[in-house]
C-alpha positions in Angstrom: -34.5 -141.8 -18.0 -33.5 -144.9 -19.9 -33.4 -145.6 -23.6 -36.8 -146.6 -25.1 -37.1 -149.5 -27.5 -39.7 -148.5 -30.1 -40.0 -151.9 -31.8 -41.4 -155.3 -31.0 -40.6 -158.6 -32.7 -43.4 -160.1 -34.8 -42.6 -163.5 -33.2 -43.9 -162.0 -29.9 -46.5 -159.5 -31.3 -48.3 -160.5 -34.5 -50.2 -157.2 -35.0 -48.9 -153.7 -35.4 -47.4 -151.2 -37.9 -44.4 -152.8 -39.6 -41.1 -151.0 -39.3 -40.0 -149.6 -42.7 -36.4 -150.8 -42.2 -37.0 -154.3 -40.7 -40.0 -156.5 -41.7 -39.5 -158.8 -38.7 -40.5 -156.0 -36.3 -43.6 -153.8 -35.6 -43.8 -150.4 -34.0 -44.3 -150.1 -30.2 -47.8 -148.9 -29.7 -46.9 -145.8 -27.7 -44.7 -144.7 -30.5 -47.3 -145.4 -33.2 -50.3 -144.0 -31.3 -48.8 -140.7 -30.3 -48.1 -139.8 -34.0 -51.9 -139.7 -34.6 -52.1 -136.3 -32.8 -50.5 -134.7 -35.8 -51.3 -137.2 -38.6 -55.0 -136.9 -37.9 -54.7 -133.1 -38.5 -53.1 -133.6 -41.9 -49.4 -133.0 -41.0 -47.4 -131.5 -42.6 -49.4 -129.4 -45.0 -53.1 -129.8 -43.8 -55.1 -126.8 -42.9 -56.2 -128.4 -39.6 -52.6 -129.0 -38.7 -51.8 -125.3 -39.3 -54.9 -124.2 -37.4 -54.8 -126.5 -34.3 -51.2 -127.5 -33.7 -49.6 -126.9 -31.3 -52.6 -127.4 -29.1 -53.2 -128.7 -25.5 -53.4 -132.3 -24.4 -56.0 -133.7 -21.9 -54.9 -137.0 -20.4 -55.2 -139.3 -17.4 -52.4 -139.7 -15.0 -51.8 -143.4 -15.9 -50.5 -142.3 -19.3 -48.5 -139.4 -18.1 -45.1 -140.9 -19.1 -45.8 -141.4 -22.8 -47.2 -137.9 -23.1 -44.7 -136.1 -20.9 -41.5 -138.0 -21.9 -41.9 -140.0 -25.2 -44.0 -137.5 -27.2 -42.0 -134.3 -26.6 -38.8 -136.2 -27.4 -40.4 -137.5 -30.7 -41.6 -134.0 -31.6 -38.2 -132.4 -30.9 -36.4 -135.1 -32.9 -38.7 -134.4 -35.8 -38.1 -130.6 -35.5 -41.8 -130.0 -34.7 -43.2 -127.6 -32.1 -44.1 -129.2 -28.8 -47.7 -129.0 -27.5 -48.6 -125.9 -25.5 -49.7 -127.6 -22.3 -50.3 -131.0 -20.7 -53.5 -131.2 -18.6 -53.5 -134.3 -16.4 -56.6 -135.5 -14.5 -56.8 -138.0 -11.7 -58.9 -141.2 -11.1 -62.5 -141.6 -10.2 -62.4 -143.9 -7.1 -65.0 -145.9 -5.4 -64.7 -145.9 -1.6 -61.1 -144.6 -2.1 -60.2 -147.6 -4.3 -59.4 -147.6 -8.0 -62.2 -149.1 -10.1 -61.5 -152.7 -11.1 -63.6 -155.4 -12.7 -62.0 -158.0 -10.4 -63.2 -156.0 -7.4 -66.6 -155.5 -8.9 -66.7 -151.8 -8.2 -66.8 -150.5 -11.8 -69.4 -147.7 -12.4 -71.1 -148.0 -15.8 -71.4 -144.5 -17.3 -74.2 -145.5 -19.7 -76.2 -146.9 -16.8 -75.8 -143.6 -14.9 -76.8 -141.7 -18.1 -79.9 -143.8 -18.5 -80.9 -143.4 -14.9 -80.2 -139.7 -14.3 -79.8 -138.2 -17.7 -76.6 -137.3 -19.6 -76.5 -133.6 -18.6 -76.9 -134.2 -14.9 -74.2 -136.9 -15.0 -71.9 -134.5 -16.9 -72.5 -131.8 -14.4 -71.7 -134.0 -11.5 -68.4 -135.3 -13.0 -67.2 -131.7 -13.7 -68.5 -130.2 -10.5 -67.3 -132.9 -8.1 -63.7 -133.6 -9.3 -61.1 -131.0 -8.7 -59.1 -131.4 -11.9 -55.7 -132.9 -11.3 -56.7 -134.8 -8.1 -58.5 -138.1 -7.6 -62.2 -137.9 -6.7 -64.5 -140.4 -5.0 -67.7 -141.5 -6.9 -70.8 -142.6 -5.2 -74.3 -142.7 -6.5 -75.6 -141.2 -3.3 -73.2 -138.3 -3.6 -74.3 -137.7 -7.2 -78.0 -137.7 -6.2 -77.2 -135.3 -3.4 -75.4 -133.0 -5.8 -78.1 -133.1 -8.4 -80.8 -132.4 -5.8 -78.9 -129.5 -4.2 -77.5 -127.8 -7.3 -79.8 -128.6 -10.1 -83.2 -129.3 -8.5 -83.1 -126.9 -5.5 -80.9 -124.1 -6.9 -81.2 -123.9 -10.7 -84.5 -125.8 -11.2 -86.2 -123.9 -8.3 -85.0 -120.6 -9.7 -86.4 -121.2 -13.2 -89.6 -122.7 -11.9 -90.5 -119.9 -9.6 -89.4 -117.0 -11.8 -91.1 -118.3 -14.9 -94.3 -119.0 -13.0 -94.3 -115.5 -11.5 -93.6 -113.9 -15.0 -96.6 -115.8 -16.3 -98.8 -114.7 -13.4 -97.7 -111.0 -13.3 -96.8 -110.2 -16.9 -98.6 -112.8 -19.0 -95.3 -114.7 -19.8 -93.6 -111.6 -21.3 -90.3 -110.1 -20.3 -91.3 -106.8 -18.6 -89.8 -103.4 -19.3 -87.4 -102.5 -16.4 -87.4 -99.2 -14.6 -84.5 -97.6 -12.8 -82.1 -100.1 -11.1 -81.8 -99.9 -7.3 -78.6 -100.7 -5.4 -79.9 -104.3 -5.0 -80.4 -104.6 -8.7 -76.9 -103.2 -9.4 -75.4 -105.7 -7.0 -76.9 -108.5 -9.1 -75.6 -107.0 -12.3 -72.1 -106.7 -10.8 -72.2 -110.2 -9.4 -73.3 -111.5 -12.8 -70.3 -109.9 -14.5 -67.9 -111.2 -11.8 -69.3 -114.8 -11.8 -69.1 -115.0 -15.6 -65.6 -113.6 -15.7 -64.4 -116.0 -13.0 -66.2 -118.9 -14.8 -64.5 -118.1 -18.1 -61.0 -117.8 -16.5 -61.3 -120.9 -14.3 -62.6 -123.1 -17.2 -59.7 -121.8 -19.3 -57.4 -123.1 -16.6 -59.2 -126.5 -16.4 -60.5 -125.6 -13.0 -64.0 -126.8 -13.9 -65.3 -127.5 -10.4 -64.2 -124.0 -9.2 -65.7 -122.4 -12.3 -69.1 -124.0 -11.7 -68.9 -123.0 -8.1 -68.4 -119.4 -9.1 -71.4 -119.6 -11.5 -73.5 -121.1 -8.6 -72.6 -118.1 -6.5 -74.8 -116.2 -9.0 -77.5 -118.9 -9.0 -77.8 -118.9 -5.2 -77.7 -115.1 -5.1 -80.6 -115.0 -7.5 -82.7 -117.2 -5.3 -81.9 -115.0 -2.4 -82.8 -111.9 -4.5 -86.2 -113.4 -5.2 -86.8 -113.8 -1.4 -85.5 -110.4 -0.5 -87.4 -108.5 -3.2 -90.6 -110.5 -2.7 -92.3 -110.0 -6.1 -95.6 -111.4 -4.7 -95.6 -108.5 -2.2 -94.9 -105.9 -4.9 -97.8 -107.4 -6.9 -100.2 -107.2 -4.0 -99.1 -103.6 -3.5 -99.6 -102.7 -7.1 -96.0 -101.6 -7.6 -95.9 -102.7 -11.2 -92.8 -100.6 -12.1 -90.6 -102.1 -9.3 -92.0 -105.6 -10.0 -91.1 -105.3 -13.7 -87.6 -104.3 -12.8 -87.1 -107.2 -10.4 -88.4 -109.7 -12.9 -86.3 -108.3 -15.7 -83.1 -108.5 -13.6 -83.9 -112.1 -12.7 -84.7 -113.2 -16.3 -81.7 -111.5 -17.7 -79.3 -113.0 -15.2 -80.9 -116.4 -15.8 -80.1 -116.1 -19.5 -76.4 -115.5 -18.6 -76.4 -118.7 -16.4 -78.0 -120.7 -19.2 -75.4 -119.5 -21.7 -72.5 -120.5 -19.4 -73.9 -124.0 -19.0 -73.7 -124.7 -22.7 -70.3 -126.3 -22.3 -71.3 -128.5 -19.4 -75.0 -129.4 -20.1 -75.7 -128.6 -23.8 -79.2 -130.1 -23.9 -80.3 -128.5 -20.6 -78.8 -125.2 -21.7 -80.7 -125.3 -24.9 -83.9 -126.0 -23.1 -83.4 -123.2 -20.5 -82.7 -120.7 -23.3 -85.8 -121.8 -25.1 -87.8 -121.3 -21.9 -86.4 -117.8 -21.9 -87.6 -117.1 -25.4 -84.2 -117.5 -27.0 -83.9 -119.3 -30.4 -82.0 -122.6 -30.0 -78.6 -122.6 -31.6 -78.3 -118.8 -31.9 -77.2 -117.5 -28.5 -74.8 -120.3 -27.3 -73.2 -120.8 -30.7 -72.6 -117.2 -31.8 -72.4 -115.4 -28.5 -69.0 -114.7 -26.9 -69.2 -115.3 -23.2 -66.5 -112.6 -22.7 -68.8 -110.1 -24.4 -71.8 -111.3 -22.4 -69.9 -110.8 -19.2 -69.4 -107.1 -20.1 -73.0 -106.2 -20.4 -76.4 -107.0 -19.0 -78.3 -106.8 -22.3 -79.5 -109.6 -24.5 -83.0 -110.2 -23.3 -85.4 -107.9 -24.9 -88.5 -106.6 -23.1 -91.6 -108.2 -24.6 -89.9 -111.5 -25.3 -92.3 -114.4 -24.6 -91.1 -116.9 -22.0 -92.3 -120.3 -21.0 -95.1 -120.5 -18.5 -93.3 -123.0 -16.2 -90.1 -125.1 -15.9 -89.5 -128.5 -14.4 -86.3 -129.5 -16.1 -84.6 -130.8 -12.9 -87.2 -132.7 -10.7 -85.9 -133.6 -7.3 -84.7 -137.2 -7.0 -86.2 -139.0 -4.0 -83.2 -140.8 -2.4 -85.4 -142.9 0.0 -87.7 -143.9 -2.9 -84.7 -145.1 -4.9 -83.5 -147.2 -2.0 -87.0 -148.6 -1.2 -88.5 -148.9 -4.6 -87.4 -152.5 -5.2 -88.5 -154.1 -1.9 -91.6 -151.8 -1.4 -94.0 -154.3 -2.9 -92.8 -157.4 -1.1 -95.0 -157.3 2.0 -98.4 -155.7 1.4 -100.0 -157.9 4.0 -97.8 -156.7 6.7 -98.8 -153.1 5.9 -102.5 -154.0 6.2 -102.0 -155.7 9.5 -100.3 -152.6 10.8 -103.2 -150.4 9.7 -105.6 -152.7 11.5 -103.6 -152.6 14.7 -103.0 -148.8 14.7 -106.1 -147.9 16.7 -105.1 -150.3 19.5 -101.5 -148.9 19.5 -102.5 -145.4 20.6 -105.6 -145.5 22.8 -106.9 -142.4 24.4 -105.6 -141.6 27.8 -107.8 -143.0 30.6 -110.6 -140.6 31.5 -109.8 -138.1 28.8 -112.1 -139.1 26.0 -109.5 -138.6 23.3 -107.9 -135.5 24.7 -104.1 -135.1 24.5 -101.8 -133.7 27.1 -99.8 -130.4 26.7 -96.6 -132.5 26.3 -98.2 -134.4 23.5 -99.2 -131.2 21.8 -95.6 -129.8 22.2 -94.3 -132.8 20.4 -96.0 -131.6 17.2 -93.5 -129.4 15.2 -95.3 -126.8 13.2 -93.4 -124.2 11.3 -94.0 -121.5 8.7 -92.4 -121.7 5.3 -92.6 -120.2 1.8 -93.7 -122.3 -1.2 -91.0 -122.1 -3.8 -92.2 -124.8 -6.2 -95.8 -126.0 -6.8 -96.8 -128.4 -9.5 -99.3 -131.2 -10.2 -98.3 -134.7 -9.0 -97.3 -136.6 -12.1 -99.4 -139.6 -11.0 -102.3 -138.0 -9.1 -104.7 -135.4 -10.4 -105.8 -134.0 -7.1 -102.4 -133.8 -5.4 -99.9 -131.0 -5.7 -96.2 -131.5 -5.2 -94.8 -128.6 -3.2 -91.3 -127.6 -2.3 -91.3 -125.4 0.8 -88.5 -123.3 2.2 -88.4 -123.8 6.0 -84.8 -122.4 6.3 -83.4 -125.9 6.5 -80.7 -125.4 3.9 -82.9 -126.8 1.1 -86.6 -126.9 0.4 -88.7 -129.7 1.8 -91.0 -131.7 -0.5 -94.6 -132.1 0.8 -97.5 -133.5 -1.1 -100.9 -132.0 -0.5 -104.4 -132.6 -1.8 -104.9 -129.0 -2.9 -105.1 -129.4 -6.7 -108.9 -129.0 -6.7 -108.7 -125.7 -4.7 -105.5 -124.0 -5.9 -103.7 -123.6 -9.2 -100.0 -124.3 -8.7 -98.9 -120.8 -9.5 -101.3 -119.4 -6.8 -99.2 -121.1 -4.1 -95.7 -120.0 -5.3 -94.5 -117.3 -3.0 -97.2 -118.0 -0.4 -96.3 -118.6 3.2 -97.9 -121.7 4.7 -97.9 -123.6 8.0 -97.0 -127.2 8.0 -96.3 -130.1 10.4 -92.7 -131.2 9.9 -92.2 -134.1 12.2 -94.7 -136.6 10.6 -93.2 -139.8 9.5 -92.4 -139.6 5.7 -95.1 -141.1 3.5 -94.9 -142.4 -0.1 -97.8 -141.2 -2.2 -98.1 -142.5 -5.8 -94.3 -142.9 -6.1 -93.2 -139.6 -4.4 -92.2 -139.0 -0.8 -94.0 -136.5 1.3 -92.1 -135.1 4.3 -94.7 -133.3 6.3 -98.3 -131.9 6.0 -99.6 -128.5 5.0 -102.3 -127.4 7.4 -105.6 -126.3 5.9 -109.1 -125.2 7.1 -112.3 -126.5 5.6 -115.5 -124.7 5.1 -118.4 -125.6 2.8 -116.4 -128.3 1.1 -113.5 -125.9 0.2 -110.0 -126.1 1.6 -107.8 -123.1 2.4 -104.2 -123.2 3.4 -103.4 -121.7 6.8 -101.0 -118.8 6.6 -99.5 -116.4 9.2 -101.4 -113.2 9.6 -98.2 -111.3 8.7 -95.0 -112.5 7.0 -92.6 -114.2 9.3 -89.1 -115.6 8.7 -89.1 -119.0 7.1 -88.7 -121.7 9.7 -90.6 -119.8 12.4 -92.1 -122.2 14.9 -95.8 -122.1 15.5 -96.4 -122.4 19.3 
C-alpha cells in the first residue's frame, strides 16, 4: 500500500470541500464521501449513531479499495470503531460483458420495472445473482424465471388453493382435524425452509435463501396433487379435506411473510388474499417466531375467492407483438390456400391413414389454473399440468359451459402438437378435446384418474 493524498488543488478541481488548513485545496472525494457514513448518523453524540454504528456495509466491487483500505484507516486514526462487516457484490453483465453506454448494452431498470413490475424485477435480481459473484442479465432469462417461479409455482399455488377454498368452504379457512404424516412433513418443511431462509438472508446469500423458500412452494404444489382435495370433496370426506386446505393456507401465509423483504407489494397482496390485515403481520411478526410454530391463520378467516397476481408472460407474444400486424394480407392468402395444401388422399373421401392418426399427440393432464380470458368473454385461459416440468397454457371456448373453478383439479384430454395460436393477445399451445350434444360442450376426461402426461392411444 502507498500513501494516499487526500487533497486536490483548486486550480485543478474547482468544486469540493475546502481543507480547513489550506484554502487553495479541496478534499479528495473518497475522503470526504466516506465520512458521511457516520456524520449522517449524527456522530459523535446522535442517537442514530449510538444505535446503528458500527454497522455493515453493502458495496460493489469497483469501490472495494476505498471501503476496505481508506475507510478503516480513517476510522482507526480517529479512534472510532470499524464497521462490522463488508459485503461486496459483483456486476450485472450482459452477454458476459460489463454494461457500457458506449457498447449500447445498458439495461434500464425503470424500463424493466414498467414492463414487468417492480416486485417481479426485484425478485429476479435477488434470485439470479449469487451475492459476491458476477451475474449475467438477459430479459429472456428474467421472463423465464418469472414464469417458472412466480407464475407457475407461487401464482399457481395461490390460484388453485384459494379457488378450492371458495368452492369447498365458501372462502373461509376450515377447521383442521388430526394431522397425518404427510401434513406433519409439510409443517416440518415449513419450519426448515423458513429457518434456512432467515439464516441465508442474514449471510447475504439471497439467492440461496429464496431457493430454500421455493423448496416449500414446490412441495406445497406437490402436496395439492398428492392429497387431491377434489377427490376428497367428491368422497364427502370433509374432515380430511378441511385439514388439507388448512395446512396449505397456513403454509402459504408463511411464504407470504418471508417475501415481505423481497417483494413488499406482492407480499402485502398475498397476505390480504389470506385474510390478513395489511401492515400488521409483516411489520410486527418475527420470522424467527413464525418459523417455530404453525399457528397464525385462524379457522373461519375469510380469504379471497381467487388470485391472479403473477400472470404468465408469453415469451413468443413479446417477440412477435411488434411485427404481428405488418402482413395481414399474407395471412389471408394462406387461409385461402389451406384447403389446397392438404387434399384428401386419392380414393379415400377425406379418410386419414393410421400413420396420420399416430401423428396426433393426445395426452391427459390436470387443470391447475382456470380463468376468463382478459379480452374474450367466451374463452377460458387454462394452465394444464402434462408433467412437462411446467403447466401448458391452452385457450378454450368453454366459458359458456363451465365456471373457471369447476375445471380446477379436473383431468382433461388435449392435443399437444398443434401449432401455437395467438387468440386475442394470448398464445394457446394445444386444444382441449370436447364432446357436443344439444348445443352443450363437455370436456373429455379419462374414465379413471391417470398420471399427468399419459398418452391417449
